[in-house]
N, C-alpha and C positions, 0 to 999 in steps of 0.2 A: 980412777974411774968414777968413784963416788964423788970426788970433788968436781969432776966435770959435770956430772948429773946435778949436783947441788948448785953449782953456778948457773946451770941452765934453769934450774927451778927457781933460783932467786931472780933471775931475769924475768921469768914468767910472773913471779909474785909482784915484782915491781911494776910490770906492765898492767897487771890486774889492779894494783893499788892506784896507779895513775890513770886508769881508764874509767874511773867512777864519774860518769857524765852527769853533771848537774847536781852532785851531792857534796856538800861542804862539810867535811869531817876528816879526821885522820884515819888512815887505814888500819883496822884492828888486826891483831895477829892471827885471828881465826881465818882470815882470808889468805894467809900465806900457806905455802906448800908445807907438808909435814916434814920433808927432808930439810927444807930451808929453816924451818923452825927449830929443828933439833941440832943443826950444825951451827947456824949463825946466831941463834938465840937460845943458847943453852940455859939461860936463866929463866926462860919461860916455862912455867909449870906444865908438865905433860902428863902427870899422874892423875888418875881419876879420883885419887883419895884426897887430893888437895881441895881446899874450900874455894869455891868460885868467888870472883870479885863481885862488887855491887853492880846491879844492872844499870846500864848507861842508856839514857834516852837522848836521841838527837832529832833535830828538825830537818825534814826533807822538803824541797821545793821543786816544783815542776816549771820548766820554761814555757810550757804551753798555756797553762791556766793560772799560774802564779798563786795557786792555792796550796796550803800545807797538806802533805800526805800524812798517813797514819804513822804513829811512833813505832820504832823498831825495838824489839826486845832481844837481849843476849841470852841464849839458852845453853844448857849443858849438852855436850855431845860426847861421843865415845872418846874422842881424842882431845877433849877440852871444850872450851866455850866456842860456840859457832853462831854466826849471824842468822836470825830468823828470816826465812824466805818471804820476801815482800813482793807480791805479783802486781806492781803498780802499772806495768805496761798493759796487763789485761784489763785493769780497771779503767785506764785511760782510753783503751779501745772501746770499752763498753759505753763510756761517756760520749765518745765521738759518734758511736752508733745512735745514741739518743739525739744528738744534734742533727744527724742525718734525717731521722724521722721528723724532727721539727721542721727542717728545711723542706723536706718532701711534702709535708702537710701544708706548709705555708705556700709552696708552689702550686699545689692542687687548688687550695682555696683562692689564691690570687688569680689563678687561671679562670676559675669559675666566675669570680667577681668581674674579671676583665671581659669574659664572654657575655655576661649579663649586661654590663654597661654598654658593650658594643651593640648588643641587640636593641637596647633602648635607644641608643643614638641612631641606629639604623631605622627603627620605627619612626623616630622623629623627623628623619630626613624626608623631604618630599619626593614623590615619584617623578624622576627627571625624564621619564619616557614621554610625558605629556609636553615637554618643552623641546623635543627634538626638532620641532618646526623652526626653532630659532636658528639652528645651523642649516645652511642651505643644503639642498639635496646633492649638489655636486661634490660636497666634502665627503659624504658617505660613499660616493662612487670613485674616489681617488685611487683606491687600491686596484680598481678595474682599469682605470685609464693610465696609471703610472706603474712602471715595473720597478718596485723598490729594490729588488736584488741587484739590478744593474746600477741603480743609483748608489747603493752601498759600496759596490765594487769600485765605482768611480771616485769615491771619497778618499782623501789622503790617509796615511797610517797615523797611528798615535804619536810616533816619534816626530813625524813632520809637523803635526799639530802642536807638539810641545815646544818646538822651536819658535812657533808663532805667538806663544803666550807672552804677555807683558811681564816686566820685572816687578814682582810683588813687593820687593823691598822699597823700590822707588814709590810705589803706590802708597805704601805705609807712611813714608815721609810726607807724601802729599796730603794724606788724611790728617796727619798731625798738624800740618799747616792750616787745615780747615777747621781746626778746633774753635777758633774765634767765631767762625760763621755758625757753628752748631750751638754755641753757648746761648743765643736768644731762645732757641727751642727749649733748652734745659731750664732757662729762667721762666719761660711760660708755664712749664709743668710745675715748677716750684710755686709760681703765683697761684695756680689752680689749687694746689694742695693747701697752701697757706690760706687762701680765700675760703676754702671749705671749712677749715678749722675756725676761721673768724665767724662764719655764718652759723656754725654750730653753737657758738657762744652768744650771738646776737639774736638768731631766729628762734621761733617756737617749734616744738617737735611736730613732725608730720607735715610741715609746710613745704611748698615748692618754692625754692629760692635760687639765686645765682651765687656764685662763689666770688668772694672779694680777694684782693691780693695782699700778700704779706710784704711789707716794704723792707724787711730785713733788719739787720742789727742796727743800722744807722737810724732808721725811723724809730726803732724802740728807744734809743737814747733821747731822740727828740720828744717822744711822748712822755718820757719820764720828767722832762723839764717843765712841760706845760701842766696846767691843772687837769683834773679828771673830766670836767665838762668839755673843755676844748679837745681833750683826747677823744671823747665820745663823738663830738661833732666831726672831727677829722676822720674817724673810723667810718662814720655813717656816710660822709661824702665820698670817701674812697670806695665804700661798699656800693653806693649807687653808680659811681662811674664804672666800676667793674661789672656790675649787673648789666648796665647798658652796653658795655663792650661785648660781653658774651651773649647778650640778647641779639645784638647785630650779627654776631657770628652764627647764632642759631637760625636767625632769619635768613641769612645767606645760604646756609645749608638746606633749610626748608625750601627756599626758592629753587635751588638746584634740584632738590628731590621732586618738587612739583613739576619742573620742566621735564625731568626724566619720566615721571608718571604720565605726564601729558603725551609724550612721544609714544609710550607704550600703549596708552589708551587710543591714540590716533591710529596706530597700526592695527589694533584690534578693531577699531571702528570701521576702517576701510575694508576689512575682511580680506587681507592679502592672502591668507591661507584658508579662507572660507571656513573659519571655525564659527560654530553657533554659540554665541555668547549667552550666558544665563542672565536673568534679571537680577539686579542688585537687591540686597536685602531691604533697603529703604524703599525701593520702588514697589516691591511686593507688599510691604507693609502699608504703603500709601494707597495702593489699590484697595486693600481691605477697608481703610478709612473712607475712601470714596464711595464704596458700596454702602457702608453704614450711613453715610450722610444722606443717601437717597432712600434709605430703608424706613418705611412707615411702621413705627413700633406699636402697632395696634394690639400686639400680644405681650406687651411689657417686656420686650427683649432689650435690656439695657446695654448701652455701649460703655464698657469700662476699659477700653484699650487706651494705652498711654499716648499722649501727645503733649507738646509744650504749648501752654496757653499763655499768650502775652497780654497782660492786662495793665491798665494804668489810667491816670487821669488824662483828660483831653490836653493835648499839646505837651505831654510829659516826655515825649521822645520815643514812644514805642516803635513807631515806624522807622525812625532813624537807627535804633538798635537793631531792628530786624534787617535793615539794609546793610549795616556793617557786618552782620553775620553772613548775609548772602553775598556781600562784596559787590553790590550793584545798587544804583539808585532806581529802584523798580516801582516805587509807589508814587501816586500823585501827591502833590504838596500844596498846602494853603497856609496863609498867614492868619493864625488864630481861629480858623474855621474848621468845622468837622469835615474831615476828608474820608475817614474809614467809616463807611455807612453799612457795611455788611462784613461778616467774618470772612477772612482770607486765609485759606490753608496753603502754606508754602512747604513743599517737600524739597529739602536740600540733599543733594547727592553728588558724588564725584563723577566727573566726566572729562573728556578730552577738550571740549570747548565750553566756554562760558555762555550758556544759552538758557532761555526760559520758554516754556510752552504751557498752554492751558490743557486741562484734562479733556475737554470736548473739542479741541482744535489740533490740527496737525502743523500749524505754522510755528516755526522756531524764531524767536527773537534773539539776535546776536547782541549780548550785553556789552560787548566791546565797542559797539557802534552807537553813536549818540542818537542817530535817527531811529534806530530800532528801540532804544530805551524810551524815546519820546512816544513812539507808537505803542509800546507796552503800557506805559503810564496812561495813555489815552484810552486804551482798550479796557484797562482795569476800572477806570472812572466810568466808562460807558456801561460796563457790566454792573457796577454798583448801582448806577441810576436806574437801570432796567430792572434790577432785582427789587428795588423799593416800590411798594405798592402805592397807589394813589391815596393821598391823605396821610402817609407815613413819612418818617424821616430816616429810619434805619430798617434793615431787613434781616431776617434770620437765615436767608438762603446763603449757603457757603460757596465762595468762589475758590476753585482748586487750581493752584499754580505750582508748577514743578520747575526748579532752578538747578541746573547742573553746571559744574565747573571744577577745574583742578584745585585741590586743596580745601574744598568745602567740607565741613563737618556734617555727617549724615544725621538728619533728624527731621521731624515733622513739627512745624510751628503753626499756630493759629493766631492771627492778629485780629483782635476784637475791637469794636468801636470804643473810643475813649469814654470813661465815666465822667458824667457831668453833674453839676450841682443845681443848675438853673436852666430852665427851658426858655430860650430866647424867641424872639419873633421870627416867624418863618418855619419853626419847628412844630411838629405834631404835639398835642398836649401830653401824650403818653410816651414821649421820647425817653425821658429819664427812666421810667419804669421798664420800658422795653430793653434799654441797654443793661440795666441791672439784671433783668431776667435772662438775657443772653449770656452775660458773664457768669451768673450763677449756674446756668445749665452746663457750661463747659467746665467750671471749677468744681462742681459737685462730683465729677468723675474721680473716684478715690485713687486712680492711677495716673492722673494728669499732673504734669510738672507745671507749677504756676510760676511764671516769670513776671514778678511784680516790678513795674517800672515807676520810679519816683523821681520827680523833678527836683534836683538839688538846689536850684536857684530860687525856689519859693519857700515860704515858711512851712515847716513840717506840720503845723496845726491845720493847714488848709488841705491836707491830704484826705482824699475820700477812699481811694482804693485800698489803703492799708487796713482800714476797718473791715472792708468787704473780704479781703484775703484772710484776715484773722478769723473771721466767722467760718469761712470754708475750710481752712487748714489751721486750727488753733495750735497744734503742736509743731507746726512748721516742718513736717517731715518730707514735704514735697514742694517747698517754696524756695525760690532763689530771688533775692532782693537785689535790684540794680539801681544805683543812684546815678542819674544822668546830669549833664551840664555841671560837672564838678569844677570846671574852670570858672564859670560864673559864680558858683557857690564859694570858692576860695577867695574870689575878688570881693564879693558883696557881704559875706557872712563876717560879722565882727568877731565871733568866737570860733576859731577852727575846731575847738574841742567838740563842737556840736556835730560836725561832720564825722568825727571819730566816734561819737556816741551812736550816730546812725549806722555806721559800718559795723560797729560792734553789737548792734541789735538792742541797744539800751534806750533808744528814744521812742521808737514807734511801738504800739501795743501789738506786736506780732513777732513770730519766731520764723526762722528760715534756716535752710541747710547751709547757705553761703551768702556772703554779702560782697558786692562788687561795685566799683566806681569806674565810670567810663566817661569819655568825652566824644561826642558824635558830631563835631564840627563847630563852626563859628556862627551857625544860623543862616548861612548863605545856601540857597537851594541849588546853586550852580556848582558847588564844590564837588570834586571827584572823591572817590573812595581813597585813593592814594594820598591825596592832600590831607584828608581827614586823619588818616593813619599817622602821617608825619606830624601833624599838629598835635595829635594825642600823645605820641611818643615824646615830642619836645616839651609838652606841658608837664608830663609826669617826671621828665628828667630834671626839670627846674622847680618842681613843686615842693613847697615846704612840708606838705602833708606826708610825703615819702621821706624827706630828709629828717623830719622829727619823729618818724616811726608811727605817725597817726594812721597811715595806710601801709599795708604790706605789699610786697612786690606781686604776690600771686592774686591780689584782690583788684588789680587795676588792668585796664585795656580790654577792649572788646574781644581780643583774641583769646585771652585767658577765660573770659566769660563764655565764649562759644565752646571751648574745650570742656569746661565744667558742665555746661548745659547738655552737651552731647553725651558725656559720661553718665550723667544722671538719667537722661532719657533712655539710653540702652540698658542701664541697670534696671530701671523700672520695667522695660519691655521684657527682659529675661526673667524677671521675678513674677510677672503677671500674665504673660501671653498664654501659657499652657492652661492656667485656670480659666481664662476667657474662652479658650477653645473647648474646654469641657462644658462650659455653660451653654455655648451655642450647640454643642452636640445634644445636650439634654433638651434644648428648645426644639431642635429638629425632630427628635423622637416624639415630642408632644404634638407637634403639628402634623406629622405623618399619621399618628394614631387618630387625630381628629378628622383628617381627610378620609381615612379608611372607614370610619364609622358613619360619616355623613354622605360621602359620595363614592360608594364602593364600585360603581360601574362606569365612572368617568375618569378620563385621563387627567393628570395634573398639568393643566395648561395655565401658564401665567398670563399676565395681561398682554404681553407682546405676542405670545402664541395665539391667544384668543383673537387679538386684532388681526393677525395674519389669516386666521380662519374666516373671520367676518369679511375681510377684504376679498378673499376668493369668492365667497358667496355673493357679495355685492357685484363684483365684476361678472359673475355668471348671470346674474339677473339683468344686468345691462345688456349683455350679449343676447339675452332672450328677447329683447325688443326687436332685434333683427329677424326673429322668427315669426313675428306677427304677420298674418296674411294681408296682402294688398286690399282685399275686399273688406276686411275688418277695419283697416285704416280709413278707407274711403267712406264707408257707412258712418263711422263715428264722426269724421270730419264734415261730411255733408249735413248730417243731422244737427251737429253742434253749430255749424255756420248758419243754417237756416233759423235756428232758435235765436241766434244773436242778431240777425238782420231782418227777421220777419216783421217786426214792429215798424221798422223804417220803411220797408217795402209797402206795407198796407197803409200806414198813416200818411206817408210823405209822397208816395208814388201812385199807388192804385186808387185810393179814395179821391185825391184831387183830380186825377185824370178821369175818373168815372163821372165826375160832375159836369163834364163837357157835354155838348149837345150832339156832336157828330163824331164819326170814327176818325176823321182826319185830325181834328183837334186832340182827340184821345191819344193817337199815336205820336203826335208832335210833343205833347206834354210828357208822355212816357219816355221818349227818346232823350229829351232835354234833361229830365230828372235822373235817368239812368247814367247819362254821361257825367253829370256832376257828382253823382254818388261814386262812380268808378274812379274818377280822378282824385277824390279827396278821402273817402272813408273805406271803401270796400277792400282794397288790398291790405290796408293796415288791420282791419277787422279779421280778414282771413288769416294773416300771420299770427295774430293774437290767438285765434281759435286753434290753429295748428300747434302753437307752443303750449297752450293749456291742455290740449289733447295729449301731447307728448308727456307733459307732467303727470297727467292722470294715469297714463299707462305705466310710466316709470314708478309712480307711487304704488300702483296696484301690484306690480311685480315685487317691489321692496317690502310691502307690508303683508303680502299674501302668506298665510301659514301653510307649511308643507308637511302636514301630518306629524308623525312622531319625530321626524328629523328636525322639526322647528325648535330653535333654542331662543327663548325670549330674552336671554342675556344680551343679544345683539340688537334688540329693537331700538334702543336709545341711539346706538351708533348709526344704524341705518337711517333713522329719521334725521339725524344731524347731517349725514352725508347727502341725503336727498335735498334738504333745505339749502345747504351750502352750494351744491351743484346747480340747483335752480337759480340761486342768486348770481352765480358766476356766468351762467350760460346766456349767450346773446345770439339771436337768430341772424342769419346771414342778411346783411343790409341790401344786397342786390336782389334778394328774393322778391321784395315788393315791386320793384320796377318791372321785372319780367312777368310777375303775376298780374300787374295792371294791364299790360298789353294783352295777355291771354284773356282776361275777364272782359275787356272792352270788345275784343273780337267776338267772344261768345255771345254777348248781349246784342251785338249788331245783327246777328243772324236771326231771321224770322221764318225761315223755311222749315216747316214740319214735313218730314219726308213720308210718313206713313200713318195709318190709322192707329197703330199701337202707340206711337208717341203722342198722338192727339188724345187718346183715352188716358194716357199717363198724366198728361197736363191737366185734363179735367179732374182726374182723381186727386192730384196734388192741390188743385184749386179748391175742390170741395173740402178736403181735410183742413186746409188753411182757413177757409171761411167759417166752417163749423167750429173750429177751435176758437176763432175770434167771437163768433156768436155766443158760444158758451161762456166765454169770459165776460162778454157784455151783459148777458142775462144775470150772471153772478153779481156784477156791479150794480145793476138795477135792483136786484133783490136786496142787496145791502142798503140801498138808498131808501126803498119804500117799505122794507120790513117783510116779514113772512106773510104768505097768503093765508086764506081762511082755513085750508087743510092743516097747515102746520100750526096755526093758532089753536085749533081744536085738538089736534093730536098731541102736540107737545106743550100745550098750555103756556104759550108765549104770546106776548102782545107787541104792539107797535109803540114806538116812542112818539112824542109830539112832533118832532122834526120829520120822522118817517111818515106820519099822517099827512103832514103838509106836502111832502114830496109825492106821496101817493095821489093826493088830490091834483097836484100839478101834472103828474104823469097821465092821469085820466083825461085832463083837459088838453094836453098836448097830443095824445093819441087821437082825439076827435079832430084835431087840426090836420093831422096827417091823413086821416080817412077822407077828409073833405078834399084834399089835394095831394094825390100820391106822387105827383111830379114836383113836389115842393123842393126848394133848394136846401142845401145842407145847413144854412144859417137862418135864424129868425130875424125878421125885420123889427125895428123898434116899435112900430105900431102894433105888430103882432104880439110883441111882449106886453105891451100895455093892455091889449085886449084880453090876453090870458090872465093878467094880474087882476083886472077889473072883474072878470067872470069869477075868479076865485074869491075876491072880496065880497062879491054878491052872495056867495055861499058861506061867508063868515070866515074865510081863510086868508090871512095876511101873508103875502109872499114877497120875497125880495126879488128884483129882476135878475140878479146874478144866479140865484137858485133856479129860476126859470130857464135861463140859458144853459146852465150846467145839466139840468135834467133833460132839456131838449137834445143836447149832444148825445147822450146815451140812448134816448128814444129813437132819434133819427138813425144812429149807428145800427141799432138792432133792426130797424126797418130796412135799411140799405143792405145789410148782410143777408137778410131773408130774401130780399129781391134778387141779390146776386146769386144766391144758391138756386133760386128758381130759374134764373137765366142760364146758370151752368147746366142744369138738367136739360134745358132746351138745346144747348150746344152739343150735347152728346152725339146728335145726328148731323152736326154742322160741318163735319170734315169735308163733305162733298162740296158745300158752298165755299168753304175755305179755299179749296183747290181752284175754284172758279173766281176767287177774290170777292166773294159775296155779291156777285153781279146778279141783278134781277131777283134779289132776295131781301126780305125785310129783316132777316136774322143777321146780327153782327156779333161775332165772337172774338173781338179784339182783346178782351180781357183774358181769354184762354191762351191766346198767343203770348200775351205778357207773362203769364205764369209758366208757359213752356220755356220762354227765354230765361226766366229766373231759374227754373229747374235745370236747364242745360248748363247755365253758368255755374250753378252749385256743383254739378257733377264734374265739370272740367276743372274747377278750382280744387275740389277734393282730390282729383287725380294728380294735379300738379303739386299740391302740398304733400301728398303721399310720397311722391318721387323725391321731393326735397328732404322729407323725413328720413326715408330709408337710405338714401344715397349720401346725405351730408350730415344732417342734424344728429342722427343717432350716433354716428362716429364721433362727432364733436362732443356730444354728451358723454360718451364713454371716456374720451380724453379728459374732460373736466372731472369726471368721477375719479380717475386715477390721480389727477393732481390734488384733489381734495384728500384722498386717502394718504398720499405721500405727505401732505402738510400735517394731517392728523398724526401720522406715524412719528414725525419729528417733534410734535408738541406733546410732551408727557402729561402736562396738566390736562390737556384735552382728552387724552386716553383715560386718565384717571377719572375724569368727570363722566365720560360716556360708558365706560366699562366698569360698573360698580357692582357691589353685592358681596355677601359673605364668601361665596365660592371663589370669586376673583381675588379677594383680599387674602384668603387662606392660601391659594395657589401662589400668589405673589410673595407672601411671607415665606412660604416653604422654599421657593426658589432662591430667595435672597439668603436665607439661613444656610442652605446647602452650599451656596457659592462662598459665603463668608467662612464656613467651616473648612471647606476644601483649601481655600487660599491661606487660612491660618495654619492648617497642618503643613502645607508646603513651606510656609514661612518658618515654622518651627523646625522643620527638617533642615532647611538651609541654615538656620541659626545654629543648630547643633553642629553642623558640618564646619561652619566657620569657627565655632568655639573650639 
């Protein structure tokens, strides 16, 4: 029984000894069962009194972490030595728990980081809702038009589709066979990587360059055999070839990108989806510069907004560089003569079509068509000539041109007249100083990018513009130097190192941000932009300047130049535009404060608004002419016409007819002279009187002050409008013909119908004769001097000539008294008799003086006699009705004055009708035309509407507009950023 139990115990012991997983040791006896130990191992000490053996230390290993566990100690137990309990499983579990915490913490942190990165990417992604218009509307409505559940059910099962799949093993074999075709792409990548390493060795840090190729192990062996110089030459040639190769690749990609952008812009331009496009940044900025160019800075508001100022010596190639940047031959050309006569502001922006247009015109010039290019060049030349004042060669007036096209770099350039050293014949004497002042005015702007153009084909010592640029920007912080005509320079310059010195900034006394070398053609004005680009690329490909590293790849071609200029321009804009906006804001506050203090009760009306107000007032005053009563018109016309023709009637018609002896001769003379007068002079005089009367009335309405509402600021404008309208107005030519017939008929009528008309004619005759008599007596008084009353009262005397005339007058009066029926003219014997009588009294008289004095004496005598006869005719209407039969009284002169009076009344009535029905309306039309012309002529408005008030309102409006546009531009700039 005990043996059986002992054997079982030994089996258990062996199993325990053999089950020590991962522990390399011999099983100690302490691990055996007590019965086994006493039966099978009797030699093992079991008494507690025996001395325990030495402690044994063993090394334990874990299969999980491969790290040593703690050493085990053998301790005494009741039944002998027993192995110390080592809880390694618990410790292992605790370590695993620590690993769990680490993994859990890492998972939480990684998840948070991933979420944060996702949110950042999500914010960076654009809002694609704005581009839903790209997908047609019917795509979004497919779920309504198509039943996708029926479509899914109609599709075959996955098993059926699996049978249709190709054999991928055969496809793998096919790909293996295509390995030879894919190897060139792999080689291309290898070339790119090798070229980049090569450029890092050859190029300077921070430069933009292309990658050269690595020729591999075979070329390396070849390089080792040759000398170091030949090796460098080969590397440089290979580098240039690779640069050009990848340059062509880039150009091809850029061309494809340009075409795609053109398609997108064309679609936006057509407005297929009727989206309202915003103005581009460069267009907004150009508008601000246009406003500033028209701004009269009378309040010292300086313009420090950036723009690219293109300066250079005459014929240095400024215009050609600008055309290469604009990619069109848009400027007029000349051989060695000055073509740029005024500043030309060119705004470059991207657009679907290559077009150009002026700021003040809506016509678009298609730059892809040669006829439009020729028309544009001609228009620019005409504008330049018109802007140049008489006696000058250049103008300060800026011509604003906008050029749009696919692939154009956005910027604003100002092409200035070329700097000259000598004033030639045909130029104004101050041309040189004027060009210098214009250039300095633009370059003094601390935020302007100066594009200094230097001709590389001439000696550097002949340069004028470099000294000017060095004065304006001595540190070179905003200057870009461009060397043109490098092809001619390489051909003509004996030492190519001189070109290298120029590009490195060591030859000229100026500093610059960057130096560029360009070729702008062969000098042929008929060359196209594409041919110039090809020639430039071919030249630099074969140029020794690049092969010998005198020039670097990023310093050549106009394309690299335009990219660099655009980058500098926008960098300067971003750095300075907010500061300029703040400056205009401060200026606006100052102007508003000045207006409030000086004009607190007036609205802020600028020049254009004041012009509109004055225009309305002037038109109202013209309309007021139609409100003049017919009676007023006729009275003015009749009075003015008689004043104009009375002298002719008295001197040439009445007086000669009155010298006749009978009534028949009188009437015949009167009729003949009236007919001649009517045919030649009277209608023209009547029209002149009517036109002068209209002018006077128009002037009266224009200059009449209207109480407190009158604004004297409009007086100058009204006067100019009145003068220009009068100058343009022409009376209707047919008016004279119709008026001649009417006047002739009126003068032919001799029938006085009633006593009232007879009395009116006598009154008219008396007034006329008395007026003439008064004038005649005034003339006689001037001839003979004052009478004795005036001499005593005013203490004045007669001159010697007046004494002679007085003696002559007295002698002639005796002659008239002796013969009251004397003729109007003295006979020669009578003149001799008067002269001898005067000489007998000691007065020497000239015969001409006698005749002149006789004319006035006889005129006075005749007028007095006519007045007496007029009084007698007051009761002669009865005899007139009987045709003066059986009567000694003849009143034919009264009938004459009645005919004249009636003609005047009928003429005044006819002219009044022409005035009110035709001429006033034509005058109103002319006034409108004059006002429209003045509205389009800014110089005219500035000249006519002047004063501190106008200037202050104008500046205030401009500053507000500039500030608002600048703020809108800054907001759009931040959004793009």
